C-alpha positions as CSV (number, residue, x, y, z in Angstrom):
1,M,5.1,22.2,18.4
2,T,5.9,24.9,21.0
3,K,3.3,25.9,23.5
4,D,2.7,29.5,24.6
5,D,4.7,28.8,27.8
6,G,7.7,27.6,25.7
7,A,7.2,23.9,26.5
8,H,7.5,21.5,23.6
9,A,4.7,19.1,22.8
10,P,4.5,16.3,20.2
11,R,2.4,17.0,17.2
12,F,0.7,13.6,17.3
13,H,-0.2,11.4,20.2
14,D,1.2,7.8,20.0
15,S,-2.2,6.3,19.5
16,E,-2.8,8.6,16.4
17,V,0.5,7.6,14.9
18,A,-0.2,3.9,15.6
19,A,-3.6,4.3,13.9
20,I,-2.1,5.9,10.8
21,G,0.6,3.2,10.7
22,H,-2.0,0.4,10.9
23,A,-4.1,2.0,8.2
24,L,-1.0,2.2,5.9
25,Q,0.0,-1.4,6.7
26,Q,-3.5,-2.6,5.8
27,I,-3.4,-0.7,2.4
28,L,0.0,-2.2,1.6
29,A,-1.2,-5.7,2.5
30,R,-4.3,-5.3,0.3
31,R,-2.2,-4.2,-2.6
32,G,0.1,-7.1,-2.2
33,F,3.2,-5.3,-1.0
34,L,3.1,-7.1,2.4
35,D,2.5,-10.7,3.2
36,S,0.0,-12.0,5.8
37,L,2.5,-11.5,8.6
38,G,3.2,-7.9,7.6
39,N,6.6,-8.6,6.0
40,Q,7.6,-6.9,2.8
41,V,7.1,-9.1,-0.3
42,P,10.4,-9.5,-2.1
43,V,10.9,-7.2,-5.1
44,D,11.4,-10.1,-7.5
45,A,8.0,-11.6,-6.5
46,L,6.4,-8.2,-7.1
47,A,8.1,-8.0,-10.5
48,R,6.8,-11.5,-11.4
49,R,3.2,-10.5,-10.4
50,L,3.5,-7.3,-12.5
51,A,4.8,-9.3,-15.5
52,V,1.9,-11.8,-15.2
53,R,-0.6,-9.0,-14.9
54,D,0.8,-7.1,-17.9
55,E,0.8,-10.3,-20.0
56,A,-2.8,-11.0,-19.1
57,W,-3.7,-7.4,-20.0
58,T,-2.0,-7.5,-23.4
59,T,-3.5,-10.9,-24.3
60,G,-6.9,-10.6,-22.8
61,P,-10.1,-9.8,-24.7
62,V,-10.1,-6.4,-26.4
63,G,-13.7,-5.7,-25.4
64,A,-13.0,-6.2,-21.8
65,R,-10.2,-3.7,-21.9
66,R,-12.3,-1.3,-23.8
67,H,-14.9,-1.3,-21.1
68,G,-12.5,-1.2,-18.2
69,L,-13.1,-4.9,-17.3
70,G,-9.6,-6.3,-18.1
């Protein structure tokens, strides 16, 4: 961002950027993309989880899926 006097200023303050980064990290951790230390979960582990979830979805009770419970 350029001020009226020609000086350049950052768009976001460091604390704002840190808050956004922390929020994103918490979302990724809740969704299982990051482990408890904040490290990325390996892709093969994510693929296995997806396969298990899909298998449970396709073999679970039909009524539960019909009502959004499966």
